[in-house]
N, C-alpha and C positions, 0 to 999 in steps of 0.2 A: 503493499499499500503506499502511494507516494502523500507526500505532505499536502500536494495540492488538491488531493482526494478528500484529505481530511477537513481542509478548508471550505470546500463545497458542503460537506456536511454540517458546518457551522455557520453558514450563510454567505460564504464566498465573498461578497463585498456589499456589507451592510452597515448598519449603523456605527458598530464598533470601530470598522477600519475607516470609515469617514471622520470619525472623531481622532482617531490616531492621524491620520495623514493631515487634518486640520492643525492640530497641535503641533507636530513636526514642520508644518510649513511656516507656522508662524516664527519658529525657531529659526528656520532657515533665513528669514530676514537679515538676521544679524549679520550674514557674512558680506554681502555686497558694501554695507557700510562701513566695512573694515578694509575689505580688499581694494576697494576704489577710492578710498580715504585719502590717498597721496595727493590727488589733485587738489585738494582744499588744503589740506595738512600742511604740504610743503609748496604753496603758492607762493610765487615771486612777484610783488607787486612791483610797477616803475620805481626806478631809484636812480640816484645820482650820488657822487662822492660828496660827504660832508665838506663844507667850508668853512676853514678856520678864520675866527677874528671878523665876523660878519659884520659885528657893530660898527667897525671902522669905516662901513659902507652905508650911512646913515641917510645919505642924499639919493640913494639909488633903488629902485623897486627890485623885487626879488627877481623877476625876470632879467633885468639888467645885472644883477650880482652873478646869476647863472650863465650870462653871456660871457662876462669877463673871466670866470672862473671854470667853465666845463667847456672842453671842445665838444663840437656837434658833428653828427653823422650826416652823409650826403643827402638826406632826406629832411635834415632841418632839426630833428631831434636830438636833446643832448645824450652824450654818452653816459653809459651806466658805470664804467669801471675806469676811468680815467680823467684827470684834471690839469689844468696848468699850473707849472710850479710857482708862476708868478701871475698876479692879475694882468689880463690884456685889455688895458684901458683903451686903446686904439679902435677895438670892436664897437664901441658904442658910437664911433663916428661912422663905421660902415660894417655891419654885421654880416655882410656877406663874403669878407675876408677871411680865409682861411690860413692858419699859421703854417708859414712854409717850413720852419725848423721844428721837426718832432722832438728834438731834445729839451723843448719846454713842456713837453707834455709826460705825465708820470702817472703810475698807478695811483687809486686813492690812499691817502696817507692817514686821514683822521676818521675813517669810518665811513658810513652811508647814511643818506637820508630817504626814507620810504614813504611813498604815497599811502595813506591809511584811509582812502576814501572807501577802499571796497574790504580790506580786511584790517581788522584791528591789530593783529598779530598773528604770524605764522612761524613755523619754525626757520624759515629763510631770515625773517626779522630779527628774531629772537637771537640767532647765534651767527648773523651776517653770512648766511650760506650762499653767497654769490660771488659772481666773477671767479677769483681763482679757487674759492670753495664751493663753486657751483657743483661740482662731482659728488660732494657729499650730501648735497640735497637731493639728488637723483636716487643716490645710494640708500637713502632711507627706504624707498620702497623695495629695492633689492634685498635689504636685511628682512625685512617683512616677509617676502616670498622664500627666503633661505629658510627661515624658520617654518613656514607651510610645507616646504619640501622635505625637511627632516620631520615634520609632524606626520606626513603623510605615511611615511614608513614605521614610525612607531606607533601611531594609532591604529593603523592598519593590521599590525601583528597584536596589539594589545587588546583590540576588540574581538579578534577572532580566539584570543586565549582566555580572556575574562569577561567577555559578552558586551552586547552593543550598549544597553542602558547605562552601565556603571562607568564604562569609559566616555560616554555622553555627557554624564554629569560632571565626571572628573575634568572634561575638556572646558565645559561652561564654567566651573569654580574656577580655574586657572585663567580663562579668558577675563574674568570680571577682574581678578587679581591684579594680573600684567597689565590690562588695559587700564586701570586706575593709576597704576605705578607709572605709565606711560604719561598720564595726564599729569602727573606729579614731578616730572623730569626736570632736573635743575641742570642738567648738561647735555649736550648732545651725544656723549658716550652712553649715558643713562638710557637716554632716548631709543639708542640705536639697540641696546641690549634687551630693552623691555619690549621693542617693537617685534624684535625677532622671537621673544617668547611669546609674545601674543600670537603671532602667526602660527607657532607651532601647537598652541592651544586650540586656535580656530580650527586647525586642519582636522582635529579629531571631530569636530561639529561638523564639518564639511563632508568627512569621510563617512561617518555614521549616519547621520540623520536619513540619507535616503535609503540604505539597505534595511535599516530597522523599518522603515514604514513598509517598504517593497516586500520583506518577508512576511507581512501579515495580508498581503493582496493576492488575491487568484490571478492566474495568468492571464484570463480575459481582461482584465482592467489593469494590468501593470503599464503598458505603454501611455494610456490616459492619465493613470496617476503620475507616471513619470514626468510628463509634460506640465500637469498641473502643479506639481511640486516645484519645477524649474520656474513657473511662472512667478512664485513667489520672491524669488532673485530678483526679479525685473520690478517688482514692487519694492523690494529694498533699496533697488538702484534709484527709483524716483524719490523715496523717503529721504536717502542721503541729500539729494538735491535741496530738499525743503529745509532739512536739518542745517546743513550748511550755509544756506541762506539766510536762516534765523540767528546762526551762532556762528560769529566772525571771529572767535578768539580759539586760538589753537587748544590750550588747555580745556574749555570748556566744551570744545566739539569732540574731543577725545571722551570725555565723560559721557556727552549726549549719546554718541553711537556706542558705548559699552554697556550704558545702564540696561537697555533692552536685555541683555545677556544674564543680568539677574533675574528679571523677570522669567526668563526662559527656565531657569533653574527651579521655579516655584511651579509654574504650570507642568513641565515635563515629568514631575513626579508620578503623576497620572499614568504615564505611558508605560505598558508592561515590556518586560524583556522579549525579545524574540523566542517565540516557542519553537521554531524550527531550530535556532542554534541551541536551546535547552535540550530538545530530543538528542540533536548530534553528540551533545556533550554529556547525556547520561542522566541530566536532570529533568526526569520525566515527572515528578511530583510538582515542580513548579510549573513546568509547561501544562500540565494537566489543569491546574487552577486558574491559568489564563485562559486556555481554551474553553473552559466551562463559561467563565466570564464573558468571553466573546460569544458564546452561543446565546446566553441568556440576553446580552443586549441587542443580538440580532434576532431575538424572538424564536430561536430555536431550543424550545423547552425540553423537546424528546431527546435532544442528544444525551446519549449515555456511552462512555467510553472509559473504561478503566485504566489507571497509570499503567498497569502491566501490559496493556494493549497498547500504548504508545510505544512500547520497545520494539514492536513489530514495524514500525514506520521505517521506511528504507532510507538510506542515506547514501550518498556516493563515496562517503570516506571509509576506505577499507581499513581494516585493523592492521596497525605496524606501518602503514602507508604514509608517508608525508612527502610533501611537496616544498619548493622553494621557488624564490626568483630566478634561481639558476636554471631551473625546469623549463622556464619560457624560452631557453635558447639550446637545449639539449638535441632537438629533432629539426630536421631541415625546414619543414612545412611551417611548424611553430615558430622557428626562429626568424623566418620571413615576415610572418605577421606580427611578430614583436617588434622587429627593426622598423616595419614601415608604418605600423600603428604608432611607434613612439615618435617617427618623424613628423606624421599628421597631427599627433597631439600637440608636439612642440610648436607647429606652426599655428595651430588653432589659438593656442593661449597666448603666444608672441604677438600675433596680429589683433587679438580681442585687448589685450591689455594695452597694447600700443595705442590702439585707437581709444579706449575708454581713458587713458592718461593724458590725451591731448584734446582737451575741451576748448581751446582758443583756435582762431584762425579759418572759422568756417562761418562767419557772419553772425553769429549768436554768442549771447554772454555765456560765461562757464556754468552758471546755474542752470539757465535753459536748456543748454545743449546736454548736461547731465540728466536732466528730466525727459527731454525728447529721446535721448538715447536709451531711457528705460522702456518708455511708452512703446517704441519701435520693436522693441524684443519680444513683445507680445504676440503680435501677428506673425511674428517671424517663427515662433514656436507654433504656433497653430498651424502656417503653411507645411512646417517639416512633418507635422503629425500626418498631414495628407499625402506630402510627396514621397515620404520613405516608405509608404506602403503602395505607392504608384508606380514610381520609376526605380524604386531599389534604394539600398542604404548608400552602394559604393557612389552612383552617380549624384545623390543628394549629397554626399560628403565632398566629393571631388570638385564639384562645381560651385559650391557654396562659398569654399575655400577661395579657389581660383579668383571668383568674382569679387571677393573681398578684396583681394591684393587689386585686381586691376581697378577697383573703386578706389582705393589708397592711391594708386598711381596716377589715376586721372586728375586728381586734385593737385599733383604736382603739376599738371600742364594748365589746367584752367587758371586763366589770371585772378589775382586776389580780388580786384575790383568786384568780379562776378560771385558776389557773396551769397545769392539766392541760388545759384546752380551750385556752387561747393557746398552749401549746406544740405542740398537735396542728396548731391553724390556721396557726402559723409554719413547721412542718416542712412542711406541705402545700404553702404558699405558696413555699418555697424548691425543693422539687420541681418545682413548675410553672414557677418562674423557670429553673430549669435545662434543663428540657423546651423552654422557650422559646428560651434559647441555644442548645441542640442544633440545633432546626429552623431557626433563622436562618442557621446556617452551610450547611446542605444547600440550603434555598430560595434564598438569594442566588446561591448558585454557579449554579444552573440559570436564573435569570433572567437573567443577562448573557451576550452571545453570548462565543465562544471568545476572538476578538481582544480582548475588553476584561473577560475574567474575573479576571485578576489586580488591574487598575486599578479595577473594581469592588470587588473584595474588600478592595483598599488603601483605597478612600474610604470604605468602610462600617465598617472597621476604625478609621479616624481618628476618624468620626464616634461609634462605640461608646467610644472611649477618652475623648472629651469627656464623655461621659455617666458614665464612671469617675472621671473628674477632679472632676466637679461633686459626685458622690453623698456623698462626706464633707462637704462644705461644708454641705449641706442640714441636717446636724444641728444646725448653730448655730442654725437657725430655732427651736429649741423657746424661746430667750430671749423669742420675740414671742409664740408659744403652744405650750404642750408638745407637742400633738398634730400641730402645722404640719409637721415632717418627715415622719411617715406620711401625712397628707393629700397632701404633694406627691408622695412616691414612688406612692401609691395612684392620683392623678390622671393623673400622667404616662404611668403602665403601661397604665390603661383607655384613654386617649387614643391611645396610639401602637399599641396593639394593634387599636384600631379602623381605624387606618390600613392595616393589613396586608389588609383586605378590599378594598381598592383595587386590590392587585396581582393579575397574572394567576396563574392556577392552572398549575402544571409538572407535574402527576402524568400520566405517560404522553404527555407532550408532548416532541418531539423538541428535544434540545438545540440551542439556535441557533449557527450559525458566525459569521456576520457580522452588521453592523448590520441590512442589509436584511431579515435574518430577523425580527428584534425589530418593524421598522416596518411590515412588511405585516400583513394581517389575521390575528390570533391564531387558528389552525386546529389542532385537535389531529391529531397525526400519530402513527404507531406509534413506539414508543421505539427509537432506533435500536440498531443491536448493537455498534458501534463509537464508542467516545466521540472528542470531537475532542481536537486537540494540547493545548488549553488546559486545565489540570486543575480538575475541580470541586472546592472545598475542603469536603466534606461534614462538617465536625465543628466540635469547639469550638477557637476559638483564645483565647478569654478574655485 
């Protein structure tokens, strides 16, 4: 007897499952508010060198003081990182003159003055992470995603070893602790360390919420439940824009996005441990209690099954047999799948976070861009729900990622005065990027056999986090060539999207149970009516 058969006996997809999904979806809102926070936390407002002895220029306006103290760019704006070594009073007579001798220009010597009209403070203004220190500003996001990368490996193992719910609660507790410590940071080093630890903790929430919910849902409703769960990521995306708009001081912004994790700890106590995991690990009495609770809530009062009978539920885990990440590369076909899916995941995450962290230059202010980017994800998810069942997983995956890259590349060519067109292309690219992310979770979960599905998802999640960690650093390439970051995002997305064509199609193909099912000749079989014990994670983990 399969666990899915048991789920059908206790109501399949009833009130119990709906409540579990709703509660877990609420917890999922926390993720984008931290994962995409960098755009607001580390925003760099316009700035210029601080001018010493300004009181000596009592007869000059502020504009005139800047004119004689700060050199200008060709477009007429004042430079952000340089100043004149001595006041250039002759510029008052003819402001169009440019100094012929670069020796009178030097780097800022007395700090910077920032425009506080949009932000009260950010970490850039707090610790002067501009000009020569600009790399440290972008590195803040990289530190966070390094933490997420490490956490993916740690919590992936711990949740299989000690259970989903206990590790989920542990993840939330540490998320609150490290999130609040981040808000209380008194130095950049402290912030970098606490944000890394926050990323590690939130990785547990990211990894566990989805499978915990899916393991209570019957196979007929899993794709629907996965897409529904992923929509709450988009809701969190939009909420981040609203919170950031209302809270312009970085300490309190961190408090505002961390607070909901504390609420999640309270209402997640109601969610039971995965009965599937309990049975697989021999804890049948606890599983029996939760299954009876599910049956009663779903109105299946006639359900009766003894704890001893649960021991007959078949699992795919054979006694004495264990698998590791190394198992993903031991056999030829599985090795090809792992290498190609890893490349696709890297491209998906790299382009997604690259677009998500660049909220300016499209003709919209950054708060509206963030909000619109969140809205456009919802129809993208719904379209994916239709396309993956019509044209297949492989075509959907490949073209959504390739077209994402082409949209990024198009905005390199479109002149900046065409703000409306740039905005439409950027929003379309963001929707396609989200479609690629939605597809890759469903697709990957169907590529790996049941006995290695969790390991496969953990490995691809690890590669995705590397893409997320590198994405913000690419912005530093604009010092080499202004359009080089966009060219990089475009090239990686197109190349990695093309790799998806090398993967096998999984539409209407029976889910593989063991490694031997992967290695034998790929022959389409009728879609099985009972899903294997290893959960497909068919939605967005981000």
